[in-house]
C-alpha positions as CSV (number, residue, x, y, z in Angstrom):
1,M,-131.0,-89.5,-49.8
2,P,-134.7,-90.4,-49.0
3,Y,-135.8,-89.3,-45.6
4,L,-139.4,-90.7,-45.3
5,D,-139.7,-94.4,-45.2
6,L,-142.7,-94.7,-47.5
7,E,-143.1,-98.5,-46.9
8,R,-143.3,-97.8,-43.1
9,L,-146.0,-95.2,-43.7
10,K,-148.1,-97.7,-45.7
11,T,-148.2,-100.0,-42.6
12,I,-150.1,-97.4,-40.6
13,A,-153.7,-98.3,-41.2
14,P,-156.3,-95.4,-41.0
15,P,-159.0,-97.6,-39.4
16,E,-156.6,-98.6,-36.6
17,F,-155.7,-95.0,-36.1
18,R,-159.2,-93.7,-36.1
19,N,-160.5,-96.4,-33.7
20,R,-157.7,-95.8,-31.1
21,K,-158.7,-94.6,-27.6
22,P,-159.1,-92.2,-26.0
23,Y,-158.8,-90.4,-29.4
24,P,-157.1,-91.2,-32.7
25,W,-153.3,-91.4,-32.3
26,V,-150.3,-93.5,-33.3
27,N,-146.7,-93.5,-32.1
28,P,-144.7,-95.3,-34.8
29,A,-140.9,-95.9,-34.9
30,G,-139.0,-95.5,-38.2
31,V,-141.2,-93.2,-40.2
32,I,-137.9,-91.5,-41.1
33,T,-135.2,-93.8,-42.6
34,E,-132.4,-94.4,-40.1
35,A,-129.7,-92.8,-42.3
36,G,-132.0,-89.8,-42.9
37,Y,-132.8,-89.5,-39.2
38,Q,-129.1,-89.3,-38.3
39,Q,-128.5,-86.6,-40.9
40,L,-131.4,-84.6,-39.5
41,V,-130.3,-85.0,-35.9
42,Q,-126.8,-83.8,-36.8
43,T,-128.0,-80.8,-38.7
44,L,-130.9,-79.5,-36.5
45,P,-131.4,-75.7,-36.6
46,D,-129.3,-73.9,-33.9
47,V,-131.2,-72.5,-31.0
48,S,-129.8,-69.0,-31.8
49,L,-132.3,-68.9,-34.7
50,F,-135.3,-69.4,-32.4
51,A,-137.7,-66.9,-30.8
52,K,-138.2,-67.1,-27.0
53,S,-141.7,-68.0,-25.9
54,F,-141.7,-67.8,-22.1
55,G,-144.4,-66.7,-19.7
56,Q,-147.0,-66.1,-22.4
57,K,-150.6,-66.4,-21.1
58,R,-152.8,-69.0,-22.8
59,K,-156.3,-68.3,-23.9
60,F,-158.1,-70.5,-21.3
61,G,-155.9,-69.8,-18.3
62,Q,-153.6,-72.8,-18.8
63,D,-150.0,-72.6,-17.6
64,P,-147.6,-71.1,-20.2
65,H,-145.9,-73.5,-22.7
66,D,-142.3,-72.2,-22.2
67,R,-139.9,-73.0,-25.0
68,F,-137.8,-71.8,-27.9
69,V,-139.8,-71.7,-31.2
70,L,-138.7,-71.6,-34.8
71,E,-141.5,-71.3,-37.4
72,Y,-140.7,-72.3,-40.9
73,K,-140.8,-69.4,-43.4
74,P,-139.2,-69.3,-46.8
75,G,-135.7,-68.1,-46.6
76,I,-134.9,-69.2,-43.1
77,R,-131.4,-70.7,-42.7
78,L,-131.6,-74.5,-42.8
79,S,-129.2,-77.3,-43.6
80,Q,-129.5,-79.1,-46.9
81,P,-130.9,-82.3,-45.1
82,W,-133.7,-80.3,-43.6
83,R,-134.5,-78.5,-46.8
84,D,-134.7,-81.9,-48.5
85,F,-136.8,-83.3,-45.7
86,L,-139.3,-80.4,-45.9
87,H,-139.5,-80.9,-49.7
88,E,-140.4,-84.6,-49.2
89,L,-143.1,-83.7,-46.7
90,R,-144.8,-81.5,-49.3
91,Q,-145.0,-84.2,-51.9
92,P,-148.0,-86.5,-52.7
93,P,-146.9,-89.6,-50.8
94,Y,-146.8,-87.9,-47.4
95,R,-149.7,-85.5,-48.2
96,T,-151.8,-88.6,-49.3
97,F,-150.9,-90.3,-46.0
98,L,-152.2,-87.4,-44.0
99,Q,-155.4,-87.1,-46.1
100,E,-156.1,-90.8,-45.6
101,M,-155.5,-90.7,-41.9
102,F,-157.7,-87.6,-41.3
103,G,-160.3,-88.6,-44.0
104,V,-160.1,-85.3,-46.0
105,D,-159.4,-84.5,-49.7
106,E,-156.6,-81.9,-49.1
107,V,-154.4,-80.7,-46.3
108,A,-152.3,-77.7,-45.4
109,M,-149.2,-77.9,-43.2
110,R,-147.2,-75.6,-41.0
111,F,-143.8,-76.5,-39.7
112,H,-142.2,-75.6,-36.4
113,W,-139.1,-76.6,-34.4
114,L,-139.6,-76.6,-30.6
115,Y,-136.8,-76.7,-28.1
116,T,-137.6,-76.9,-24.4
117,P,-135.2,-76.3,-21.5
118,T,-135.2,-77.7,-18.0
119,G,-138.0,-76.8,-15.6
120,C,-140.5,-76.2,-18.4
121,S,-143.7,-78.2,-19.2
122,V,-146.7,-78.4,-21.5
123,S,-149.9,-78.0,-19.5
124,P,-152.9,-80.2,-20.5
125,H,-154.7,-78.7,-23.5
126,C,-156.5,-79.5,-26.8
127,D,-155.2,-77.8,-29.9
128,G,-157.1,-75.2,-31.9
129,A,-160.5,-76.2,-33.4
130,N,-159.3,-75.2,-36.9
131,E,-156.6,-77.9,-36.9
132,L,-157.0,-81.5,-38.1
133,G,-154.2,-82.8,-36.0
134,T,-150.4,-82.8,-35.4
135,H,-147.5,-84.9,-36.3
136,L,-144.6,-84.6,-33.9
137,F,-141.1,-85.9,-34.7
138,Y,-138.7,-86.5,-31.7
139,F,-135.0,-85.6,-32.1
140,N,-133.5,-86.5,-28.8
141,T,-131.2,-89.5,-28.7
142,T,-129.2,-91.3,-26.0
143,Q,-126.2,-89.1,-27.0
144,D,-127.8,-85.9,-25.7
145,W,-130.7,-87.0,-23.5
146,D,-131.5,-89.3,-20.6
147,Q,-135.1,-90.7,-20.5
148,S,-135.3,-90.1,-16.8
149,W,-135.3,-86.3,-17.5
150,G,-138.8,-86.6,-19.1
151,G,-140.0,-85.4,-22.4
152,S,-142.7,-87.9,-23.3
153,T,-146.0,-86.5,-24.8
154,L,-148.8,-87.7,-22.6
155,I,-152.0,-88.9,-24.3
156,L,-154.7,-88.0,-21.7
157,D,-158.1,-89.5,-21.2
158,D,-160.8,-87.2,-19.8
159,E,-163.5,-89.8,-20.4
160,Q,-165.3,-87.2,-22.5
161,R,-165.9,-85.0,-19.5
162,L,-163.8,-81.8,-19.9
163,P,-164.6,-79.0,-22.3
164,P,-161.6,-78.0,-24.4
165,G,-161.8,-74.3,-23.2
166,T,-160.7,-75.2,-19.7
167,A,-157.5,-75.5,-17.7
168,P,-157.4,-78.9,-15.9
169,S,-154.4,-80.2,-14.0
170,L,-152.9,-83.6,-14.8
171,D,-154.7,-85.2,-11.9
172,A,-158.1,-84.4,-13.5
173,F,-157.6,-87.2,-16.0
174,A,-158.6,-90.8,-15.7
175,S,-155.4,-92.1,-17.2
176,E,-152.4,-91.1,-19.3
177,I,-150.4,-92.9,-22.0
178,P,-146.8,-91.8,-22.4
179,S,-145.5,-91.7,-25.9
180,E,-142.2,-93.2,-27.0
181,F,-139.9,-90.2,-27.6
182,M,-136.3,-91.3,-27.6
183,G,-134.8,-91.7,-31.0
184,N,-136.6,-92.2,-34.3
185,Y,-140.2,-92.0,-33.1
186,S,-143.0,-89.8,-34.1
187,L,-146.5,-89.1,-32.7
188,L,-149.5,-88.4,-35.0
189,F,-152.8,-87.5,-33.3
190,E,-156.1,-86.0,-34.4
191,R,-157.5,-82.9,-32.9
192,T,-160.9,-83.4,-31.2
193,D,-162.7,-81.6,-28.3
194,H,-161.2,-84.3,-26.1
195,S,-157.7,-84.7,-27.5
196,W,-156.0,-83.6,-24.4
197,H,-152.2,-84.0,-24.2
198,A,-149.3,-82.6,-22.1
199,V,-145.7,-82.9,-21.2
200,R,-144.5,-83.1,-17.5
201,E,-141.9,-80.7,-16.2
202,L,-138.5,-81.5,-17.6
203,R,-135.7,-82.5,-15.2
204,S,-132.8,-82.1,-17.6
205,P,-129.5,-80.4,-16.7
206,P,-129.0,-76.8,-17.7
207,G,-128.2,-76.4,-21.4
208,R,-129.9,-79.6,-22.5
209,L,-133.0,-79.2,-24.6
210,R,-135.9,-81.4,-25.5
211,K,-136.1,-81.1,-29.3
212,I,-139.1,-81.8,-31.5
213,F,-140.2,-81.0,-35.0
214,S,-144.0,-80.3,-35.3
215,I,-146.2,-80.5,-38.4
216,I,-149.6,-78.8,-37.7
217,V,-152.1,-80.2,-40.1
218,S,-155.2,-78.3,-41.1
219,R,-157.7,-78.2,-44.0
220,N,-156.6,-76.5,-47.1
221,E,-159.0,-73.5,-46.9
222,R,-158.4,-72.4,-50.5
223,T,-159.5,-75.9,-51.7
224,D,-162.4,-75.9,-49.3
225,R,-163.6,-72.5,-50.5
226,L,-163.5,-73.7,-54.2
227,T,-165.4,-76.9,-53.3
228,R,-168.1,-74.9,-51.6
229,V,-168.4,-72.6,-54.6
230,L,-168.7,-75.5,-57.0
231,Q,-171.3,-77.2,-54.7
232,R,-173.6,-74.1,-54.6
233,P,-177.0,-74.7,-56.2
234,R,-177.3,-73.2,-59.7
235,Y,-180.4,-71.2,-60.4
236,Q,-181.9,-70.5,-63.8
237,Y,-183.6,-67.1,-64.2
238,F,-186.4,-66.7,-66.8
């Protein structure tokens, strides 16, 4: 079964993405086929496999991003649909899509599942400077989540005023754009010094979890090192 809808990916134009305000982002529906999405929803990793990340201080004094975290590593216990999906993500069609969106020759990817319980939030922040961007896939549906409980990723506009190494509150931003997050939606955004984003405190009942799958996109450092070596000037010695 195919999981990525490659025809849908082709409709996402890099120029439109890069010219989006307040920074490059796109929030498409249907990047995953509907049948594939249902398989992935039904076979998500169990929270018992996750590490707890609660109360951890952040580098710039921002409030903790409390949640359960599962980082992909070879050998972790995953369902066959998720193994197949991860395999597709590593193949040229999706890699090429990311390279075109971010304007680079090669990318590296890291995969995480993030489950967040009630009362938790994601404070405004910009991601690490070594990252190109992030592709978030949302896995809450009307069967397990009510939109009134929150869970949207907020695209925040600082009007180019706030340095990334600070800890502003939500009311410091000129505006916010909530992402669509219920069902088969994803959010791709580029990391810049002003790519602020956040999630308001969840108001879900106990036991209900906001569930996302996150692809952190960065440059392929090994390829970059090789390119730099090949581009070094060559000297002749007499």
